[in-house]
Short mmCIF file of the C-alpha atoms (twelve columns), coordinates in Angstrom:
data_MODEL
# 
_entry.id   MODEL 
# 
loop_
_atom_site.group_PDB 
_atom_site.id 
_atom_site.type_symbol 
_atom_site.label_atom_id 
_atom_site.label_alt_id 
_atom_site.label_comp_id 
_atom_site.label_asym_id 
_atom_site.label_seq_id 
_atom_site.Cartn_x 
_atom_site.Cartn_y 
_atom_site.Cartn_z 
_atom_site.pdbx_PDB_model_num 
ATOM 1   C CA . UNK A 1   -53.551 -8.682  -12.532 1 
ATOM 2   C CA . UNK A 2   -52.731 -5.188  -13.797 1 
ATOM 3   C CA . UNK A 3   -53.422 -3.756  -10.340 1 
ATOM 4   C CA . UNK A 4   -51.165 -6.366  -8.745  1 
ATOM 5   C CA . UNK A 5   -48.476 -5.623  -11.303 1 
ATOM 6   C CA . UNK A 6   -48.687 -1.902  -10.556 1 
ATOM 7   C CA . UNK A 7   -48.418 -2.527  -6.809  1 
ATOM 8   C CA . UNK A 8   -45.452 -4.868  -7.286  1 
ATOM 9   C CA . UNK A 9   -43.713 -2.297  -9.477  1 
ATOM 10  C CA . UNK A 10  -44.253 0.411   -6.875  1 
ATOM 11  C CA . UNK A 11  -42.862 -1.818  -4.130  1 
ATOM 12  C CA . UNK A 12  -39.815 -2.658  -6.266  1 
ATOM 13  C CA . UNK A 13  -39.165 1.014   -7.034  1 
ATOM 14  C CA . UNK A 14  -39.224 1.905   -3.332  1 
ATOM 15  C CA . UNK A 15  -36.890 -0.968  -2.454  1 
ATOM 16  C CA . UNK A 16  -34.560 -0.129  -5.360  1 
ATOM 17  C CA . UNK A 17  -34.432 3.545   -4.362  1 
ATOM 18  C CA . UNK A 18  -33.487 2.590   -0.797  1 
ATOM 19  C CA . UNK A 19  -30.812 0.229   -2.082  1 
ATOM 20  C CA . UNK A 20  -29.446 2.908   -4.424  1 
ATOM 21  C CA . UNK A 21  -29.057 5.376   -1.554  1 
ATOM 22  C CA . UNK A 22  -27.151 2.833   0.533   1 
ATOM 23  C CA . UNK A 23  -24.982 1.891   -2.444  1 
ATOM 24  C CA . UNK A 24  -24.133 5.523   -3.144  1 
ATOM 25  C CA . UNK A 25  -22.944 6.068   0.419   1 
ATOM 26  C CA . UNK A 26  -21.046 2.774   0.558   1 
ATOM 27  C CA . UNK A 27  -19.469 3.470   -2.840  1 
ATOM 28  C CA . UNK A 28  -18.139 6.841   -1.714  1 
ATOM 29  C CA . UNK A 29  -16.700 5.329   1.467   1 
ATOM 30  C CA . UNK A 30  -15.088 2.438   -0.422  1 
ATOM 31  C CA . UNK A 31  -13.644 4.798   -3.027  1 
ATOM 32  C CA . UNK A 32  -12.061 7.020   -0.388  1 
ATOM 33  C CA . UNK A 33  -10.650 4.066   1.583   1 
ATOM 34  C CA . UNK A 34  -9.191  2.295   -1.461  1 
ATOM 35  C CA . UNK A 35  -7.739  5.552   -2.840  1 
ATOM 36  C CA . UNK A 36  -5.945  6.145   0.475   1 
ATOM 37  C CA . UNK A 37  -4.577  2.590   0.471   1 
ATOM 38  C CA . UNK A 38  -3.443  2.940   -3.152  1 
ATOM 39  C CA . UNK A 39  -1.244  5.851   -2.085  1 
ATOM 40  C CA . UNK A 40  0.353   3.659   0.590   1 
ATOM 41  C CA . UNK A 41  0.895   0.896   -1.956  1 
ATOM 42  C CA . UNK A 42  2.966   2.976   -4.351  1 
ATOM 43  C CA . UNK A 43  0.236   4.604   -6.421  1 
ATOM 44  C CA . UNK A 44  0.292   8.096   -4.922  1 
ATOM 45  C CA . UNK A 45  -2.207  10.391  -6.610  1 
ATOM 46  C CA . UNK A 46  -4.222  7.444   -7.897  1 
ATOM 47  C CA . UNK A 47  -7.962  7.376   -7.453  1 
ATOM 48  C CA . UNK A 48  -10.541 4.619   -7.094  1 
ATOM 49  C CA . UNK A 49  -14.164 5.405   -7.945  1 
ATOM 50  C CA . UNK A 50  -17.304 3.309   -7.600  1 
ATOM 51  C CA . UNK A 51  -19.650 4.306   -10.430 1 
ATOM 52  C CA . UNK A 52  -23.326 3.450   -10.288 1 
ATOM 53  C CA . UNK A 53  -24.996 3.440   -13.703 1 
ATOM 54  C CA . UNK A 54  -28.768 3.170   -14.155 1 
ATOM 55  C CA . UNK A 55  -29.935 0.023   -15.895 1 
ATOM 56  C CA . UNK A 56  -31.238 0.784   -19.382 1 
ATOM 57  C CA . UNK A 57  -33.693 -2.084  -19.084 1 
ATOM 58  C CA . UNK A 58  -37.122 -0.998  -17.836 1 
ATOM 59  C CA . UNK A 59  -37.834 -4.491  -16.479 1 
ATOM 60  C CA . UNK A 60  -37.231 -4.690  -12.716 1 
ATOM 61  C CA . UNK A 61  -33.899 -6.393  -11.978 1 
ATOM 62  C CA . UNK A 62  -33.119 -8.701  -9.084  1 
ATOM 63  C CA . UNK A 63  -30.113 -6.618  -7.976  1 
ATOM 64  C CA . UNK A 64  -31.690 -3.166  -8.098  1 
ATOM 65  C CA . UNK A 65  -31.930 -0.216  -10.455 1 
ATOM 66  C CA . UNK A 66  -28.264 0.150   -11.391 1 
ATOM 67  C CA . UNK A 67  -25.088 -1.698  -12.245 1 
ATOM 68  C CA . UNK A 68  -21.740 -1.089  -10.551 1 
ATOM 69  C CA . UNK A 69  -18.428 -0.370  -12.284 1 
ATOM 70  C CA . UNK A 70  -15.037 0.091   -10.605 1 
ATOM 71  C CA . UNK A 71  -13.067 2.965   -12.159 1 
ATOM 72  C CA . UNK A 72  -9.419  3.702   -11.456 1 
ATOM 73  C CA . UNK A 73  -6.809  6.309   -12.221 1 
ATOM 74  C CA . UNK A 74  -3.373  4.935   -11.353 1 
ATOM 75  C CA . UNK A 75  -1.582  8.274   -11.943 1 
ATOM 76  C CA . UNK A 76  -2.365  11.916  -11.105 1 
ATOM 77  C CA . UNK A 77  -4.091  13.868  -13.854 1 
ATOM 78  C CA . UNK A 78  -5.574  10.841  -15.581 1 
ATOM 79  C CA . UNK A 79  -9.369  10.480  -15.651 1 
ATOM 80  C CA . UNK A 80  -10.729 7.345   -13.948 1 
ATOM 81  C CA . UNK A 81  -11.412 4.550   -16.434 1 
ATOM 82  C CA . UNK A 82  -12.802 1.012   -16.019 1 
ATOM 83  C CA . UNK A 83  -10.476 -1.084  -13.863 1 
ATOM 84  C CA . UNK A 84  -10.939 -4.094  -16.140 1 
ATOM 85  C CA . UNK A 85  -9.456  -2.161  -19.068 1 
ATOM 86  C CA . UNK A 86  -6.608  0.005   -17.780 1 
ATOM 87  C CA . UNK A 87  -4.837  -1.623  -14.822 1 
ATOM 88  C CA . UNK A 88  -1.602  -3.525  -15.410 1 
ATOM 89  C CA . UNK A 89  -1.033  -6.878  -13.739 1 
ATOM 90  C CA . UNK A 90  0.912   -5.398  -10.821 1 
ATOM 91  C CA . UNK A 91  -1.503  -2.493  -10.402 1 
ATOM 92  C CA . UNK A 92  -4.491  -4.826  -10.510 1 
ATOM 93  C CA . UNK A 93  -2.945  -7.009  -7.803  1 
ATOM 94  C CA . UNK A 94  -2.262  -4.026  -5.537  1 
ATOM 95  C CA . UNK A 95  -5.698  -2.493  -6.134  1 
ATOM 96  C CA . UNK A 96  -7.266  -5.868  -5.335  1 
ATOM 97  C CA . UNK A 97  -5.215  -5.940  -2.133  1 
ATOM 98  C CA . UNK A 98  -6.408  -2.425  -1.288  1 
ATOM 99  C CA . UNK A 99  -10.043 -3.427  -1.839  1 
ATOM 100 C CA . UNK A 100 -9.666  -6.487  0.372   1 
ATOM 101 C CA . UNK A 101 -7.982  -4.495  3.154   1 
ATOM 102 C CA . UNK A 102 -10.631 -1.762  2.917   1 
ATOM 103 C CA . UNK A 103 -13.402 -4.365  3.268   1 
ATOM 104 C CA . UNK A 104 -11.608 -6.479  5.883   1 
ATOM 105 C CA . UNK A 105 -14.130 -8.560  7.812   1 
ATOM 106 C CA . UNK A 106 -16.875 -8.155  5.199   1 
ATOM 107 C CA . UNK A 107 -15.597 -10.710 2.674   1 
ATOM 108 C CA . UNK A 108 -16.426 -14.376 3.413   1 
ATOM 109 C CA . UNK A 109 -13.694 -15.668 1.057   1 
ATOM 110 C CA . UNK A 110 -11.612 -18.095 3.168   1 
ATOM 111 C CA . UNK A 111 -8.468  -18.102 1.001   1 
ATOM 112 C CA . UNK A 112 -6.898  -15.393 -1.173  1 
ATOM 113 C CA . UNK A 113 -3.998  -15.808 -3.581  1 
ATOM 114 C CA . UNK A 114 -1.846  -12.850 -4.659  1 
ATOM 115 C CA . UNK A 115 0.606   -13.492 -7.487  1 
ATOM 116 C CA . UNK A 116 3.386   -10.901 -7.843  1 
ATOM 117 C CA . UNK A 117 1.404   -8.283  -5.909  1 
ATOM 118 C CA . UNK A 118 4.727   -6.485  -5.407  1 
ATOM 119 C CA . UNK A 119 5.624   -6.273  -9.118  1 
ATOM 120 C CA . UNK A 120 7.403   -3.032  -9.967  1 
ATOM 121 C CA . UNK A 121 7.872   -1.798  -6.406  1 
ATOM 122 C CA . UNK A 122 10.554  -1.958  -3.757  1 
ATOM 123 C CA . UNK A 123 11.888  -0.388  -0.585  1 
ATOM 124 C CA . UNK A 124 9.406   1.090   1.871   1 
ATOM 125 C CA . UNK A 125 6.407   0.441   -0.400  1 
ATOM 126 C CA . UNK A 126 7.248   -3.272  -0.470  1 
ATOM 127 C CA . UNK A 127 7.206   -3.336  3.317   1 
ATOM 128 C CA . UNK A 128 3.792   -1.649  3.338   1 
ATOM 129 C CA . UNK A 129 2.493   -4.287  0.915   1 
ATOM 130 C CA . UNK A 130 3.779   -6.984  3.267   1 
ATOM 131 C CA . UNK A 131 2.129   -5.313  6.245   1 
ATOM 132 C CA . UNK A 132 -1.224  -5.111  4.440   1 
ATOM 133 C CA . UNK A 133 -0.989  -8.784  3.465   1 
ATOM 134 C CA . UNK A 134 -0.160  -9.696  7.049   1 
ATOM 135 C CA . UNK A 135 -3.151  -7.696  8.328   1 
ATOM 136 C CA . UNK A 136 -5.385  -9.394  5.767   1 
ATOM 137 C CA . UNK A 137 -4.068  -12.763 6.921   1 
ATOM 138 C CA . UNK A 138 -5.552  -12.215 10.372  1 
ATOM 139 C CA . UNK A 139 -9.014  -12.719 8.923   1 
ATOM 140 C CA . UNK A 140 -8.419  -15.368 6.256   1 
ATOM 141 C CA . UNK A 141 -5.719  -17.493 4.661   1 
ATOM 142 C CA . UNK A 142 -3.478  -15.456 2.351   1 
ATOM 143 C CA . UNK A 143 -1.050  -17.040 -0.114  1 
ATOM 144 C CA . UNK A 144 1.407   -14.679 -1.788  1 
ATOM 145 C CA . UNK A 145 4.005   -15.366 -4.478  1 
ATOM 146 C CA . UNK A 146 6.850   -12.875 -4.000  1 
ATOM 147 C CA . UNK A 147 10.499  -12.257 -4.879  1 
ATOM 148 C CA . UNK A 148 10.949  -9.422  -2.381  1 
ATOM 149 C CA . UNK A 149 12.556  -9.995  1.005   1 
ATOM 150 C CA . UNK A 150 10.498  -7.178  2.553   1 
ATOM 151 C CA . UNK A 151 7.272   -9.020  1.765   1 
ATOM 152 C CA . UNK A 152 8.534   -12.530 2.539   1 
ATOM 153 C CA . UNK A 153 9.851   -11.494 5.963   1 
ATOM 154 C CA . UNK A 154 6.351   -10.465 7.040   1 
ATOM 155 C CA . UNK A 155 4.710   -13.803 6.267   1 
ATOM 156 C CA . UNK A 156 3.624   -16.103 9.071   1 
ATOM 157 C CA . UNK A 157 5.097   -18.983 7.073   1 
ATOM 158 C CA . UNK A 158 7.692   -19.112 4.326   1 
ATOM 159 C CA . UNK A 159 7.645   -21.716 1.566   1 
ATOM 160 C CA . UNK A 160 10.387  -21.909 -1.039  1 
ATOM 161 C CA . UNK A 161 9.378   -23.193 -4.464  1 
ATOM 162 C CA . UNK A 162 12.278  -24.400 -6.620  1 
ATOM 163 C CA . UNK A 163 12.684  -26.405 -9.798  1 
ATOM 164 C CA . UNK A 164 14.803  -29.566 -9.939  1 
ATOM 165 C CA . UNK A 165 15.827  -31.191 -13.219 1 
ATOM 166 C CA . UNK A 166 17.699  -34.410 -13.975 1 
ATOM 167 C CA . UNK A 167 17.988  -33.551 -17.655 1 
ATOM 168 C CA . UNK A 168 15.060  -35.714 -18.646 1 
ATOM 169 C CA . UNK A 169 12.305  -34.160 -16.557 1 
ATOM 170 C CA . UNK A 170 11.696  -31.137 -14.337 1 
ATOM 171 C CA . UNK A 171 9.876   -31.077 -11.026 1 
ATOM 172 C CA . UNK A 172 8.861   -28.291 -8.689  1 
ATOM 173 C CA . UNK A 173 9.613   -28.793 -5.028  1 
ATOM 174 C CA . UNK A 174 8.086   -26.919 -2.104  1 
ATOM 175 C CA . UNK A 175 10.033  -26.635 1.137   1 
ATOM 176 C CA . UNK A 176 8.915   -25.081 4.421   1 
ATOM 177 C CA . UNK A 177 11.610  -22.767 5.794   1 
ATOM 178 C CA . UNK A 178 12.240  -22.179 9.498   1 
ATOM 179 C CA . UNK A 179 15.066  -20.816 11.633  1 
ATOM 180 C CA . UNK A 180 18.414  -20.443 9.883   1 
ATOM 181 C CA . UNK A 181 17.005  -21.756 6.594   1 
ATOM 182 C CA . UNK A 182 14.555  -18.880 6.473   1 
ATOM 183 C CA . UNK A 183 17.227  -16.325 7.380   1 
ATOM 184 C CA . UNK A 184 19.442  -17.641 4.577   1 
ATOM 185 C CA . UNK A 185 16.589  -17.495 2.065   1 
ATOM 186 C CA . UNK A 186 15.730  -13.909 3.052   1 
ATOM 187 C CA . UNK A 187 19.425  -13.057 2.658   1 
ATOM 188 C CA . UNK A 188 19.504  -14.662 -0.795  1 
ATOM 189 C CA . UNK A 189 16.424  -12.645 -1.795  1 
ATOM 190 C CA . UNK A 190 18.296  -9.492  -0.786  1 
ATOM 191 C CA . UNK A 191 21.861  -10.161 -1.815  1 
ATOM 192 C CA . UNK A 192 22.097  -12.966 -4.320  1 
ATOM 193 C CA . UNK A 193 24.145  -16.165 -4.113  1 
ATOM 194 C CA . UNK A 194 27.056  -14.836 -2.044  1 
ATOM 195 C CA . UNK A 195 25.925  -14.509 1.561   1 
ATOM 196 C CA . UNK A 196 28.056  -12.265 3.748   1 
ATOM 197 C CA . UNK A 197 27.847  -11.878 7.504   1 
ATOM 198 C CA . UNK A 198 26.353  -8.425  6.993   1 
ATOM 199 C CA . UNK A 199 23.668  -9.771  4.640   1 
ATOM 200 C CA . UNK A 200 22.750  -12.556 7.054   1 
ATOM 201 C CA . UNK A 201 22.592  -10.114 9.964   1 
ATOM 202 C CA . UNK A 202 20.358  -7.785  7.935   1 
ATOM 203 C CA . UNK A 203 18.116  -10.718 6.999   1 
ATOM 204 C CA . UNK A 204 17.825  -11.823 10.626  1 
ATOM 205 C CA . UNK A 205 16.946  -8.276  11.739  1 
ATOM 206 C CA . UNK A 206 14.388  -7.920  8.934   1 
ATOM 207 C CA . UNK A 207 12.781  -11.232 9.836   1 
ATOM 208 C CA . UNK A 208 12.701  -10.365 13.542  1 
ATOM 209 C CA . UNK A 209 11.070  -7.014  12.753  1 
ATOM 210 C CA . UNK A 210 8.590   -8.633  10.371  1 
ATOM 211 C CA . UNK A 211 7.437   -11.271 12.825  1 
ATOM 212 C CA . UNK A 212 6.797   -8.719  15.567  1 
ATOM 213 C CA . UNK A 213 4.967   -6.261  13.292  1 
# 
Protein backbone atom coordinates (compact mmCIF):
# COMPACT_ATOMS: atom_id res chain seq x y z
CA UNK A 1 0.00 0.00 0.00
CA UNK A 2 2.87 2.36 0.79
CA UNK A 3 4.42 1.66 -2.61
CA UNK A 4 1.09 2.35 -4.32
CA UNK A 5 0.71 5.54 -2.33
CA UNK A 6 4.18 6.69 -3.36
CA UNK A 7 3.45 5.98 -7.02
CA UNK A 8 0.11 7.80 -6.84
CA UNK A 9 1.78 10.80 -5.21
CA UNK A 10 4.44 10.90 -7.92
CA UNK A 11 1.80 10.74 -10.64
CA UNK A 12 -0.18 13.55 -8.98
CA UNK A 13 2.92 15.74 -8.66
CA UNK A 14 3.71 15.34 -12.37
CA UNK A 15 0.12 16.13 -13.36
CA UNK A 16 -0.02 19.10 -10.97
CA UNK A 17 3.27 20.49 -12.30
CA UNK A 18 1.96 20.29 -15.87
CA UNK A 19 -1.26 21.99 -14.85
CA UNK A 20 0.66 24.72 -13.01
CA UNK A 21 2.71 25.51 -16.12
CA UNK A 22 -0.41 25.82 -18.26
CA UNK A 23 -2.12 27.96 -15.61
CA UNK A 24 0.87 30.29 -15.39
CA UNK A 25 0.83 30.91 -19.13
CA UNK A 26 -2.95 31.28 -19.29
CA UNK A 27 -2.91 33.61 -16.28
CA UNK A 28 -0.39 35.93 -17.91
CA UNK A 29 -2.40 36.02 -21.14
CA UNK A 30 -5.67 36.68 -19.29
CA UNK A 31 -4.07 39.40 -17.19
CA UNK A 32 -2.72 41.21 -20.24
CA UNK A 33 -6.02 40.93 -22.15
CA UNK A 34 -8.19 42.11 -19.25
CA UNK A 35 -5.79 44.97 -18.42
CA UNK A 36 -6.02 46.19 -22.03
CA UNK A 37 -9.82 46.01 -21.94
CA UNK A 38 -9.92 47.85 -18.60
CA UNK A 39 -8.17 50.78 -20.27
CA UNK A 40 -10.86 50.84 -22.97
CA UNK A 41 -13.57 50.71 -20.32
CA UNK A 42 -12.48 53.85 -18.49
CA UNK A 43 -9.85 52.43 -16.15
CA UNK A 44 -6.70 53.59 -17.94
CA UNK A 45 -3.57 52.57 -16.07
CA UNK A 46 -5.42 49.84 -14.21
CA UNK A 47 -3.97 46.37 -14.02
CA UNK A 48 -5.44 42.89 -13.70
CA UNK A 49 -3.23 40.11 -12.33
CA UNK A 50 -3.88 36.39 -11.95
CA UNK A 51 -1.97 35.21 -8.87
CA UNK A 52 -1.26 31.54 -8.32
CA UNK A 53 -0.54 30.68 -4.69
CA UNK A 54 0.76 27.27 -3.59
CA UNK A 55 -1.62 25.30 -1.41
CA UNK A 56 -0.35 25.09 2.16
CA UNK A 57 -1.97 21.69 2.54
CA UNK A 58 0.40 18.81 1.78
CA UNK A 59 -2.52 16.52 0.88
CA UNK A 60 -3.00 16.28 -2.90
CA UNK A 61 -5.92 18.45 -4.02
CA UNK A 62 -8.38 17.69 -6.79
CA UNK A 63 -7.72 21.01 -8.57
CA UNK A 64 -3.92 20.99 -8.49
CA UNK A 65 -1.10 22.39 -6.40
CA UNK A 66 -2.25 26.00 -6.12
CA UNK A 67 -5.21 28.28 -5.65
CA UNK A 68 -6.05 31.21 -7.93
CA UNK A 69 -6.71 34.80 -6.84
CA UNK A 70 -7.70 37.71 -9.09
CA UNK A 71 -5.85 40.92 -8.15
CA UNK A 72 -6.67 44.35 -9.52
CA UNK A 73 -5.35 47.88 -9.43
CA UNK A 74 -8.01 50.25 -10.74
CA UNK A 75 -5.68 53.30 -10.75
CA UNK A 76 -2.05 53.89 -11.77
CA UNK A 77 0.47 53.63 -8.96
CA UNK A 78 -1.66 51.42 -6.74
CA UNK A 79 -0.45 47.88 -6.01
CA UNK A 80 -2.78 45.09 -7.18
CA UNK A 81 -5.02 43.84 -4.37
CA UNK A 82 -7.69 41.10 -4.23
CA UNK A 83 -10.58 41.95 -6.55
CA UNK A 84 -13.11 40.77 -3.97
CA UNK A 85 -11.91 43.42 -1.51
CA UNK A 86 -11.11 46.60 -3.45
CA UNK A 87 -13.36 46.98 -6.50
CA UNK A 88 -16.40 49.24 -6.29
CA UNK A 89 -19.72 48.11 -7.73
CA UNK A 90 -19.20 49.89 -11.05
CA UNK A 91 -15.57 48.80 -11.32
CA UNK A 92 -16.48 45.21 -10.51
CA UNK A 93 -19.14 45.22 -13.23
CA UNK A 94 -16.73 46.59 -15.83
CA UNK A 95 -13.92 44.23 -14.81
CA UNK A 96 -16.37 41.33 -15.03
CA UNK A 97 -17.32 42.54 -18.51
CA UNK A 98 -13.64 42.70 -19.46
CA UNK A 99 -13.06 39.14 -18.22
CA UNK A 100 -16.04 37.85 -20.18
CA UNK A 101 -14.95 39.63 -23.37
CA UNK A 102 -11.37 38.38 -22.94
CA UNK A 103 -12.62 34.79 -22.59
CA UNK A 104 -15.32 35.07 -25.27
CA UNK A 105 -16.22 31.61 -26.56
CA UNK A 106 -14.69 29.80 -23.57
CA UNK A 107 -17.51 30.41 -21.08
CA UNK A 108 -20.53 28.07 -21.34
CA UNK A 109 -22.79 30.45 -19.37
CA UNK A 110 -25.89 30.96 -21.57
CA UNK A 111 -27.15 34.19 -19.97
CA UNK A 112 -25.28 37.09 -18.33
CA UNK A 113 -26.81 39.98 -16.42
CA UNK A 114 -24.97 43.29 -15.98
CA UNK A 115 -26.51 45.77 -13.55
CA UNK A 116 -25.27 49.36 -13.90
CA UNK A 117 -22.10 48.26 -15.70
CA UNK A 118 -21.82 51.86 -16.91
CA UNK A 119 -21.94 53.45 -13.43
CA UNK A 120 -19.69 56.50 -13.18
CA UNK A 121 -18.81 56.74 -16.87
CA UNK A 122 -20.08 58.59 -19.90
CA UNK A 123 -19.23 59.81 -23.38
CA UNK A 124 -16.91 57.71 -25.51
CA UNK A 125 -16.25 55.18 -22.72
CA UNK A 126 -19.98 54.47 -22.46
CA UNK A 127 -20.07 53.70 -26.17
CA UNK A 128 -17.14 51.30 -25.77
CA UNK A 129 -18.99 49.54 -22.94
CA UNK A 130 -22.01 49.18 -25.22
CA UNK A 131 -19.85 47.80 -28.02
CA UNK A 132 -18.28 45.21 -25.71
CA UNK A 133 -21.71 44.15 -24.46
CA UNK A 134 -22.93 43.85 -28.04
CA UNK A 135 -19.91 41.72 -28.97
CA UNK A 136 -20.51 39.52 -25.94
CA UNK A 137 -24.14 39.15 -26.99
CA UNK A 138 -23.08 37.38 -30.18
CA UNK A 139 -22.11 34.34 -28.13
CA UNK A 140 -24.74 34.33 -25.38
CA UNK A 141 -27.76 36.21 -24.07
CA UNK A 142 -26.78 39.47 -22.36
CA UNK A 143 -29.18 41.48 -20.20
CA UNK A 144 -28.00 44.94 -19.18
CA UNK A 145 -29.65 47.51 -16.91
CA UNK A 146 -28.54 50.97 -18.07
CA UNK A 147 -29.45 54.65 -17.87
CA UNK A 148 -27.08 55.71 -20.66
CA UNK A 149 -28.30 56.29 -24.20
CA UNK A 150 -24.91 55.27 -25.63
CA UNK A 151 -25.27 51.79 -24.15
CA UNK A 152 -29.00 51.38 -24.81
CA UNK A 153 -28.64 52.33 -28.48
CA UNK A 154 -26.29 49.39 -29.05
CA UNK A 155 -28.66 46.74 -27.72
CA UNK A 156 -30.35 44.32 -30.08
CA UNK A 157 -33.56 44.88 -28.11
CA UNK A 158 -34.69 47.67 -25.84
CA UNK A 159 -37.01 47.12 -22.88
CA UNK A 160 -38.27 49.99 -20.77
CA UNK A 161 -38.99 49.22 -17.12
CA UNK A 162 -41.24 51.75 -15.38
CA UNK A 163 -43.19 51.92 -12.15
CA UNK A 164 -46.94 52.59 -12.08
CA UNK A 165 -48.79 53.48 -8.89
CA UNK A 166 -52.49 54.03 -8.17
CA UNK A 167 -51.77 55.32 -4.68
CA UNK A 168 -52.54 52.02 -3.03
CA UNK A 169 -50.03 49.77 -4.76
CA UNK A 170 -47.05 50.01 -7.10
CA UNK A 171 -46.30 47.77 -10.06
CA UNK A 172 -43.37 47.53 -12.43
CA UNK A 173 -44.19 47.31 -16.11
CA UNK A 174 -41.89 46.14 -18.89
CA UNK A 175 -42.47 47.39 -22.42
CA UNK A 176 -40.64 46.38 -25.60
CA UNK A 177 -39.65 49.46 -27.60
CA UNK A 178 -39.42 49.56 -31.40
CA UNK A 179 -39.35 52.24 -34.09
CA UNK A 180 -40.35 55.72 -32.96
CA UNK A 181 -40.93 54.56 -29.38
CA UNK A 182 -37.30 53.52 -29.11
CA UNK A 183 -36.07 56.77 -30.67
CA UNK A 184 -38.14 58.76 -28.17
CA UNK A 185 -36.81 56.73 -25.24
CA UNK A 186 -33.20 57.20 -26.39
CA UNK A 187 -33.92 60.93 -26.69
CA UNK A 188 -35.37 61.01 -23.17
CA UNK A 189 -32.26 59.24 -21.86
CA UNK A 190 -30.15 61.98 -23.44
CA UNK A 191 -32.20 65.11 -22.96
CA UNK A 192 -34.83 64.68 -20.29
CA UNK A 193 -38.58 65.21 -20.55
CA UNK A 194 -38.58 67.96 -23.19
CA UNK A 195 -37.87 66.40 -26.57
CA UNK A 196 -36.72 68.79 -29.27
CA UNK A 197 -36.34 68.05 -32.96
CA UNK A 198 -32.57 68.18 -32.52
CA UNK A 199 -32.67 65.67 -29.64
CA UNK A 200 -34.87 63.29 -31.61
CA UNK A 201 -32.62 63.57 -34.66
CA UNK A 202 -29.55 62.87 -32.50
CA UNK A 203 -31.31 59.87 -30.95
CA UNK A 204 -32.25 58.48 -34.36
CA UNK A 205 -28.67 58.89 -35.62
CA UNK A 206 -27.26 57.27 -32.47
CA UNK A 207 -29.64 54.34 -32.80
CA UNK A 208 -28.87 53.91 -36.50
CA UNK A 209 -25.14 53.93 -35.75
CA UNK A 210 -25.57 51.51 -32.85
CA UNK A 211 -27.54 48.96 -34.84
CA UNK A 212 -24.99 48.88 -37.65
CA UNK A 213 -21.97 48.64 -35.33
